[in-house]
C-alpha positions, 0 to 999 in steps of 0.5 A: 500500500502506498504511504501515507495510510488513512484508516476508517473504522466503523459501520458502513452506514450513511451517517458514518460517511465512508463515501466522504472518506474515500472521496477525500483520500482520493483527492490526495496525490499520495496515500491509501485508504483502509476501511474496516467495517461492515454494514448496508453500504459494504458492496457500494463502498467496496466498488467505489474504493476500487474505482476511486483509488484502485487496488494499490491504494485501497484495502477493505476488511469486513471485520477484524477481531477486536484483539487485532485492532491495535495492529491496524491502528498502529499501521496507519498514519492518520485515523479518520472518523467522518461521522455526521453525528457521532454519539461518542467515538470509541474508534477515535479513542482507540486510535489515540491510544495507539498514538495516531492523529485523528481527523473528525467531523466538527461536532461538540461530542467528538471535540470533547473526546479528541480535544487537541489531538485531532483536526476538526472539519466539515467532513461533508465538504470533500475538499476541506476534509481532504486538506485536513487529512493531508494536514494531519499527516504533515503534523502527525508528530505534534498531534500524537504528542497531544493524544496522551493529554487528551486520553487522560480523562479516560484512564481508570484513575480519572474515571474513578475520581469523576465517579467519586466526585459525582457520588459526593455531589449526590450525597451532599444534595441528598443531605441538603434535602433531608435537612430541609 
């Protein structure tokens, strides 16, 4: 596969925008697209990828066992999650945990997840999206350094601390109600 490698992991569904991903990578003079996922658009995306990028710049996997996913994340140069409305973004967190920069759609939830470790754009605008993929590759070292900071809120110590704070706040509110 021709470097750089851009990775998409997710359901092959309209709101995940795998077509936008292929078109954006296709606009780049160099690089390959790897898609891992399954869904109603599988055949369409497979045909489209071969048409836009050809066999040397396109690879598609229907599914990969979960324990093998870190290998796929580590093999890419940039991860992208172009979903129009992402409820959380597990795959973005997984890519960050493997030290990869991410390009995601500009939305509040995914910004909270990715923070400074990614680039945000309107992934429905193929020219803008393609430019951000290229920019992420060119700045991958700086973005990768930011990934560790972004992930701190997802480590067990941070999660436990958040739970403790929430439980204490609930207890304080209950005590105020009881003493009313």
